[in-house]
C-alpha positions in Angstrom: 0.0 0.0 0.0 1.2 3.5 -0.9 2.0 6.0 1.8 3.6 9.4 2.1 5.1 11.5 4.9 5.2 15.3 4.3 6.0 18.4 6.3 3.7 21.3 6.4 3.2 24.6 8.3 0.6 27.2 8.7 2.5 30.1 7.2 0.8 32.3 4.5 2.1 34.5 1.7 1.4 38.2 1.1 -2.0 37.3 -0.4 -3.0 35.3 2.6 -2.6 32.0 0.8 -1.3 29.1 3.0 2.2 28.0 1.9 1.9 24.4 3.2 4.9 22.4 1.9 6.4 25.4 -0.1 7.3 27.4 3.0 11.1 28.3 2.9 11.3 27.8 6.7 10.4 24.1 6.6 14.1 23.3 6.4 14.3 24.4 10.1 13.9 21.5 12.5 11.5 23.4 14.8 9.3 24.8 12.1 6.1 23.0 10.9 4.7 19.5 11.6 4.8 16.2 9.9 1.8 14.5 8.3 1.4 10.9 7.5 -0.9 9.5 4.8 -1.5 5.8 4.3 -3.6 4.3 1.5 -6.1 1.8 2.7 -7.9 -1.0 0.8 -10.9 0.4 -1.1 -14.4 0.3 0.3 -16.7 -2.5 -0.8 -18.2 -0.2 -3.4 -14.7 0.5 -4.8 -14.3 4.0 -3.5 -10.9 5.2 -2.3 -10.1 5.7 1.4 -7.0 6.9 3.2 -5.7 7.1 6.8 -4.3 10.7 7.3 -2.9 12.0 10.5 -0.8 15.2 11.2 0.8 16.9 14.1 3.9 14.7 14.4 7.0 16.6 15.8 9.5 14.4 13.8 9.5 12.4 10.7 10.5 9.3 12.8 7.2 9.6 14.8 5.2 9.7 11.6 7.1 6.7 10.2 6.5 4.7 13.4 2.7 5.1 13.1 2.8 4.3 9.3 4.7 1.1 10.1 2.1 0.3 12.7 -0.7 0.8 10.2 1.0 -1.4 7.6 1.6 -4.1 10.3 -2.1 -4.1 11.1 -3.1 -4.4 7.4 -0.7 -7.3 7.1 -2.6 -9.3 9.8 -4.9 -10.4 6.9 -3.2 -12.0 3.9 -3.5 -9.7 0.9 -4.0 -12.4 -1.6 -6.1 -15.0 0.2 -8.2 -12.8 2.7 -9.4 -9.7 1.0 -12.5 -9.6 3.3 -10.2 -9.7 6.3 -8.2 -6.7 5.0 -11.5 -4.9 4.4 -12.4 -5.5 8.1 -9.1 -4.1 9.3 -9.5 -1.1 6.9 -12.9 -0.4 8.4 -11.3 -0.3 11.8 -8.6 2.1 10.7 -11.1 4.3 8.9 -13.1 4.6 12.1 -9.9 5.3 14.1 -8.9 8.1 11.7 -12.3 9.7 11.8 -12.5 9.6 15.7 -8.8 10.5 16.1 -8.3 7.6 18.5 -4.9 6.0 19.1 -3.8 3.5 16.5 -5.0 0.1 17.8 -2.6 -2.3 19.5 -1.3 -4.9 17.2 -1.5 -7.9 19.5 -5.0 -7.0 20.7 -6.2 -6.5 17.1 -4.6 -9.7 16.0 -6.3 -11.7 18.8 -9.7 -10.1 18.0 -9.2 -10.9 14.3 -8.3 -14.5 15.0 -11.3 -15.1 17.2 -13.8 -13.4 14.9 -14.6 -10.5 17.2 -15.8 -7.1 16.0 -12.7 -4.9 15.4 -14.3 -1.5 15.4 -16.4 -1.9 18.6 -15.3 -2.2 22.3 -17.3 -4.3 24.7 -17.7 -2.9 28.2 -17.7 -5.0 31.4 -21.4 -4.4 31.7 -22.2 -5.7 28.2 -19.9 -8.7 28.7 -21.4 -9.6 32.1 -24.9 -9.7 30.6 -23.7 -11.9 27.7 -21.9 -14.2 30.1 -25.0 -14.5 32.3 -27.1 -15.4 29.3 -24.6 -18.2 28.4 -24.8 -19.8 31.9 -27.7 -22.1 31.0 -26.5 -25.1 32.9 -26.7 -23.5 36.3 -29.4 -24.3 38.8 -31.8 -21.4 39.3 -30.6 -20.5 42.8 -26.9 -20.4 41.6 -27.9 -18.3 38.6 -29.9 -15.9 40.8 -26.8 -15.4 43.0 -24.7 -14.5 40.0 -27.4 -12.2 38.7 -27.6 -10.3 42.0 -23.8 -9.8 42.1 -23.9 -8.6 38.5 -27.0 -6.3 38.8 -26.4 -4.9 42.3 -22.6 -4.5 42.4 -20.6 -5.1 39.3 -22.6 -3.3 36.5 -23.3 -0.2 38.6 -19.6 0.1 39.6 -17.7 -1.4 36.7 -20.2 -1.6 33.8 -18.8 1.5 32.0 -15.2 0.2 31.8 -14.0 -1.4 28.6 -13.5 -5.1 29.0 -9.9 -5.0 27.8 -9.1 -2.0 30.0 -10.1 -3.4 33.4 -7.2 -3.3 35.8 -6.7 -4.3 39.5 -7.0 -0.7 40.5 -10.6 -0.5 39.3 -11.5 -3.4 41.6 -9.6 -2.0 44.6 -11.6 1.2 44.1 -14.9 -0.7 43.9 -14.3 -2.6 47.1 -13.1 0.6 48.9 -16.4 2.2 47.9 -18.3 -0.8 49.2 -16.4 -0.4 52.5 -17.4 3.2 52.7 -21.0 2.3 51.9 -21.0 -0.2 54.7 -19.9 2.5 57.1 -22.7 4.8 56.0 -25.3 1.9 56.2 -24.2 1.1 59.8 -24.4 4.7 60.8 -27.9 5.1 59.3 -29.1 1.9 60.9 -27.8 3.0 64.3 -29.6 6.4 64.0 -32.8 4.7 63.0 -32.5 2.1 65.8 -31.8 4.9 68.4 -34.8 6.8 67.2 -37.0 3.7 67.5 -35.7 3.0 71.0 -36.4 6.6 72.0 -40.0 6.2 70.6 -40.6 3.2 72.9 -39.7 5.3 76.0 -42.2 8.0 75.2 -45.6 7.3 76.9 -48.7 7.2 74.7 -50.8 9.2 77.1 -50.8 12.9 77.4 -51.0 15.6 74.8 -47.4 16.6 74.9 -46.3 13.0 74.7 -48.5 12.4 71.6 -47.0 15.5 69.9 -43.5 14.2 70.7 -44.3 10.7 69.4 -45.8 12.2 66.2 -42.8 14.4 65.5 -40.4 11.5 66.2 -42.4 9.2 63.9 -42.2 11.7 61.1 -38.4 11.9 61.6 -38.2 8.1 61.5 -40.2 7.9 58.3 -37.8 10.4 56.7 -34.8 8.2 57.6 -33.6 5.5 55.2 -34.9 2.0 56.0 -32.8 -0.6 57.7 -30.3 -2.0 55.2 -27.8 -4.9 55.1 -24.2 -4.2 54.6 -22.1 -6.0 51.9 -20.2 -8.3 54.2 -16.8 -9.9 53.6 -18.3 -13.2 52.4 -20.5 -11.4 49.9 -17.5 -9.4 48.7 -15.6 -12.6 48.1 -18.6 -13.9 46.1 -18.7 -10.7 44.0 -15.0 -11.2 43.3 -15.6 -14.9 42.3 -18.4 -13.9 40.0 -16.3 -11.4 38.1 -13.4 -13.8 38.0 -15.5 -16.5 36.5 -16.9 -14.1 33.9 -13.4 -12.8 32.9 -12.0 -16.4 32.8 -14.7 -17.2 30.2 -13.5 -14.2 28.2 -10.0 -15.4 28.4 -11.0 -18.9 27.3 -12.6 -17.3 24.2 -9.5 -15.3 23.4 -11.3 -12.0 24.1 -8.8 -10.8 26.8 -5.5 -12.0 28.2 -5.6 -10.7 31.8 -8.0 -11.4 34.6 -7.9 -8.5 37.1 -10.2 -10.3 39.5 -7.6 -13.0 40.1 -5.2 -10.5 41.6 -7.3 -8.3 43.9 -6.8 -8.9 47.6 -9.7 -8.9 50.1 -10.0 -9.4 53.8 -10.2 -13.2 54.6 -13.7 -14.4 55.1 -14.1 -16.3 58.3 -16.6 -19.1 58.4 -18.6 -19.1 61.7 -17.4 -21.8 64.1 -19.9 -24.3 65.2 -20.1 -24.3 69.0 -21.9 -26.8 71.4 -24.5 -25.5 73.8 -22.8 -26.1 77.1 -24.3 -25.2 80.5 -22.0 -22.2 80.7 -23.0 -20.9 77.2 -26.7 -21.4 78.0 -26.4 -19.4 81.2 -24.6 -16.6 79.4 -27.2 -16.6 76.6 -30.1 -16.4 79.2 -28.3 -13.5 80.8 -27.5 -11.5 77.7 -29.7 -12.9 74.9 -26.7 -13.1 72.6 -25.8 -16.4 70.9 -22.1 -17.3 71.2 -21.9 -18.1 67.5 -24.3 -18.0 64.6 -23.9 -21.8 64.3 -24.8 -23.6 67.5 -25.1 -27.4 68.0 -27.1 -29.3 70.6 -25.5 -32.0 72.8 -26.9 -35.5 72.5 -29.0 -34.8 75.6 -30.5 -31.7 73.9 -31.3 -33.7 70.8 -32.9 -36.5 72.8 -35.0 -33.9 74.8 -36.2 -32.3 71.6 -37.3 -35.6 70.0 -38.9 -36.8 73.3 -40.9 -33.5 73.4 -42.1 -34.1 69.8 -43.0 -37.7 70.7 -44.8 -36.8 73.9 -46.9 -34.1 72.2 -47.8 -36.3 69.2 -46.1 -34.1 66.6 -47.1 -35.3 63.2 -43.8 -34.3 61.6 -41.7 -36.2 64.2 -40.3 -38.5 61.5 -39.0 -35.6 59.5 -37.1 -34.1 62.4 -35.9 -37.5 63.5 -34.5 -38.1 60.0 -32.6 -34.8 59.9 -31.3 -35.3 63.4 -29.8 -38.8 62.7 -29.2 -38.8 59.0 -28.3 -35.2 58.3 -30.6 -34.4 55.4 -30.8 -30.8 54.2 -34.0 -28.9 54.6 -34.9 -29.1 50.9 -34.0 -32.8 50.8 -36.3 -33.6 53.7 -39.2 -31.7 52.2 -38.6 -33.2 48.8 -38.0 -36.9 49.6 -40.7 -39.1 48.0 -42.4 -42.2 49.3 -40.9 -44.2 46.4 -37.4 -43.1 47.5 -37.6 -45.4 50.5 -36.7 -49.0 50.2 -38.1 -50.7 53.4 -36.6 -54.1 52.6 -33.1 -52.8 52.1 -33.4 -50.2 54.9 -32.3 -47.3 52.7 -33.5 -43.9 51.6 -32.5 -42.4 48.2 -31.9 -38.7 48.1 -32.6 -37.8 44.5 -34.5 -34.5 44.7 -35.1 -31.4 46.8 -37.5 -28.5 47.2 -35.7 -25.2 46.9 -37.1 -21.8 48.1 -36.7 -19.0 45.5 -38.2 -15.9 47.2 -41.4 -17.6 48.4 -41.8 -19.7 45.3 -40.8 -23.4 45.7 -38.8 -25.1 42.9 -38.0 -28.8 42.7 -34.3 -29.4 41.8 -31.7 -32.1 41.9 -29.6 -32.1 45.2 -27.1 -29.3 45.7 -24.2 -31.2 44.3 -23.6 -34.4 42.3 -22.5 -36.1 45.5 -25.8 -35.0 47.1 -27.6 -37.7 45.1 -26.9 -40.5 47.4 -28.4 -43.6 49.2 -28.6 -43.2 52.9 -28.6 -46.3 55.2 -31.4 -46.3 57.8 -31.2 -48.0 61.2 -34.0 -50.2 62.4 -35.4 -47.6 64.8 -35.6 -45.0 62.0 -37.3 -47.5 59.8 -40.0 -48.0 62.5 -40.4 -44.2 62.8 -40.9 -44.0 59.0 -43.4 -46.9 59.1 -45.4 -44.9 61.7 -45.1 -41.8 59.5 -46.6 -43.6 56.4 -49.4 -45.1 58.5 -50.3 -41.6 59.8 -50.2 -40.2 56.3 -52.5 -43.0 55.1 -55.0 -42.1 57.9 -54.9 -38.4 56.8 -55.5 -39.4 53.2 -58.6 -41.3 54.2 -59.8 -38.5 56.4 -59.5 -35.9 53.6 -61.0 -38.1 51.0 -61.3 -36.4 47.6 -59.7 -33.2 49.0 -56.4 -35.1 49.5 -53.5 -33.8 47.4 -51.3 -36.6 46.3 -47.9 -34.9 46.1 -46.0 -38.2 46.4 -43.9 -36.8 49.3 -43.0 -38.8 52.3 -43.6 -35.8 54.6 -46.5 -33.5 53.8 -49.0 -31.0 55.2 -52.2 -32.6 56.6 -53.9 -32.3 53.2 -51.1 -34.1 51.4 -49.5 -31.0 49.8 -45.8 -30.5 50.0 -44.1 -28.8 52.9 -42.8 -25.3 52.1 -39.2 -25.1 53.2 -39.6 -21.6 54.6 -42.6 -22.6 56.7 -40.7 -25.6 58.0 -37.9 -23.3 59.3 -40.4 -21.1 61.1 -42.2 -24.1 62.5 -39.0 -25.7 63.8 -38.1 -22.5 65.7 -41.5 -22.5 67.4 -41.0 -26.1 68.4 -37.6 -25.4 69.9 -39.0 -22.6 71.9 -41.9 -24.7 73.2 -39.4 -27.5 74.1 -37.5 -25.0 76.3 -34.2 -25.7 74.5 -31.4 -23.3 73.5 -32.0 -22.0 70.0 -30.5 -23.5 66.9 -31.3 -23.2 63.2 -33.0 -26.0 61.3 -29.8 -26.4 59.3 -27.9 -26.9 62.6 -29.7 -30.2 63.1 -27.5 -31.3 60.2 -24.5 -30.3 62.3 -26.0 -32.3 65.2 -26.2 -35.4 62.9 -22.6 -35.0 61.8 -21.3 -34.5 65.3 -23.3 -37.4 66.7 -21.9 -39.7 64.0 -18.3 -38.5 64.6 -18.8 -38.8 68.4 -20.0 -42.4 67.9 -16.8 -43.2 66.1 -18.2 -43.4 62.6 -15.5 -43.1 59.9 -15.2 -39.6 58.5 -15.6 -40.9 54.9 -18.9 -42.5 55.8 -20.1 -39.4 57.5 -19.2 -37.4 54.5 -21.1 -39.7 52.1 -24.1 -39.7 54.4 -24.2 -35.9 54.4 -23.7 -35.7 50.7 -20.4 -33.9 50.7 -18.1 -34.1 47.7 -15.0 -34.2 49.9 -14.5 -35.4 53.5 -12.4 -32.2 54.2 -15.7 -30.2 54.0 -17.1 -32.5 56.8 -14.0 -31.9 59.0 -13.9 -28.1 58.4 -17.6 -27.3 58.8 -19.6 -29.9 60.6 -17.3 -31.5 63.2 -18.3 -30.0 66.5 -16.6 -31.7 69.4 -19.0 -32.8 72.1 -17.9 -32.0 75.7 -17.8 -35.6 76.8 -15.9 -36.7 73.7 -13.4 -33.8 74.3 -13.0 -34.8 78.0 -12.4 -38.4 77.2 -9.8 -37.4 74.6 -8.0 -35.3 77.2 -8.0 -38.1 79.7 -6.7 -40.5 77.1 -3.9 -38.1 76.2 -2.9 -37.6 79.8 -2.9 -41.4 80.5 -0.3 -42.1 77.7 2.6 -40.4 79.5 3.8 -42.5 82.6 4.4 -40.5 85.7 5.7 -41.4 89.2 3.3 -41.2 92.1 5.4 -38.5 93.7 4.9 -36.3 90.6 1.1 -36.6 90.6 -0.8 -33.7 92.1 -2.1 -34.4 95.7 -5.8 -34.4 96.3 -7.3 -31.1 97.6 -8.0 -32.6 101.0 -4.4 -33.7 101.5 -3.2 -30.2 100.5 -5.5 -28.5 103.0 -4.4 -30.9 105.8 -0.7 -30.2 105.0 -1.3 -26.4 105.2 -3.0 -26.7 108.6 -0.2 -28.9 109.9 2.4 -26.3 109.0 0.5 -23.3 110.4 -0.6 -22.1 107.0 2.9 -22.3 105.5 3.5 -24.8 102.7 6.6 -27.0 103.0 9.2 -26.1 100.4 11.1 -29.4 100.4 10.4 -33.1 100.2 10.9 -35.3 103.2 14.6 -36.0 104.0 15.9 -33.1 101.8 18.6 -30.8 103.2 17.5 -27.1 103.8 20.2 -24.6 102.8 20.1 -21.2 104.4 20.9 -18.4 101.9 22.9 -15.4 103.3 22.0 -11.9 102.1 24.3 -10.6 99.4 26.4 -7.5 100.2 25.5 -4.7 97.7 28.3 -2.3 96.9 27.6 1.3 98.0 
C-alpha cells in the first residue's frame, strides 16, 4: 500500500494563501509539523479511502505510526483474505475519523483471529450480561446469586469500563467504595435504631407525649430504612463472579488478563460451630446473645427435643428424626418421596429437593452431584418412618377427595408438599416450646454429623451420608466436638505419659491438711531433703 510522509506549516504568503509544503522555513527543525498519509484498501463499493494524521513533531514519529498501520493491514493476507483486510481497513477508517490512538497490534490480531468485531469495544457491563445469558447449565438458585452480584454490584460500579481496559486498581476502588457504603449503612441503621428506642420510651398518654411521638415518627419515616451491609463473604462472592466471567472471556480469546484474580480482600471467616454447654446457655439467658451464629445441641438436647415431639404427638416427628440422625438438608427432607424409600433394604435415596426462591418453591436435583446418594437407615428410624406412612394414610382417608397426592414422604395434613420456609419457622417455634437453647434447622445437620463422629463413625462414611463431595468439608464445617468426647480425649492423652506417684498432684483434702499442719505455710522441700540457708548478698555502695 502506498503512503507518504510530508512536512507542512501554517505560514501564509502576502496574499494570505497558505504556503503548506512550499514554505522556505520548513528546512528548520522546529518549524512545521509532519503529516502521514497511508492508502487503505478500497471500500466494498470500490471508492478510495486513506488514513491521514498530522501533528507529528518528527519524521520518525510519523514513520512509526505508518509502520504500525501497515503491520495491522498485514494481519490479513493480501491475496487470500481480502475480506479480512477490508475489516481491518474499516477499523482504521473509524480510528482516523475519531482521532483515536492506533489500535494495539497484539489485541487486534487476537480479536481478528477469534472473529470479534474490530471497530467496537465491549464494556464490562455488556460482557457480564452476555456471560449470564450463556450460563444455561446453572441451577436457578446459583444463577440468581450470580445475577444479584452482576446487577447490584458489578454493573453499577464497573459496567462502563472497557472489558480490555479493566485493571486491578478498578477493583480496589470498587471494594473501597463498598467499605465506605458499609460505614454509611451502619451509621444510618444506628440512627434509626436509636430513634425507635427513644420512641418506645415516650408514653402514649398525654397531649405533649403524643406530639413528641408524632414528631419522632415523622423523623423516623424520613430516615432510610434498615439495610444490610455487603459483608466480607459477599465481597468474596462478588470477586468470584467477576473472576468467572473474565475467565470465560480469556477462554474465548477476548482478553489475556484477569484483574479479579489479583485483587486482595480481607479473609472471610466461616462461623465456628459451638456446642450449647451449660455455661453458654447461662450466658445466653443473661445477655440474649448467641455465642456463635452456628450452634449445636448436645446428644442430651437432641434427645430432649425428640422426646418432646413424641410426647406431644407431633405429626412431623419422623422428618425431624430423619434430619437429626441422617443429616438431610432442609430441601431434601421436604422433597423426599415415598418411592425413594426401600423398606426391605433399609435405605433412603436422596434424589430431589425442594428449593425456596423468594417464596416460590422449585424442585431441583440435590445441591451437588454427591448430594444424590443412598442413605442407610437404622431399624429404629425405619420404625419411625413406618409410623409416618401409617399416619399419612390415615390423613388421606380423612381428607377423601380433597387429598392432594404430592407423592412426598412428609406432607402437610392435606397431602400437599411442605414449604421449606414454613418448616424453618415451625421448627423455631417447636424449639422454643421445648425449652431448649435456639439453633437453626440447618444446625440439626451439624448435630447429625457431630453425633456420628462422636459415635466413632469413619469420616468418609459421615461425608457420604451428608452428601459432601470431599471429606475435608465435613471436617472443616460440621465437626463440633461434644464436651464428653473432648473430655475423654483429654483423659486418654494424659494417660499415655507414665508419671511417678510423687509427681502426681495431691488431692485437695491432702493439700488442706498439710497447710493446717504447718500453720498455713507450705513446706518447700520433700521429706529428707537438706535445707540450705541463703545469706543476704552484700550490695556495693
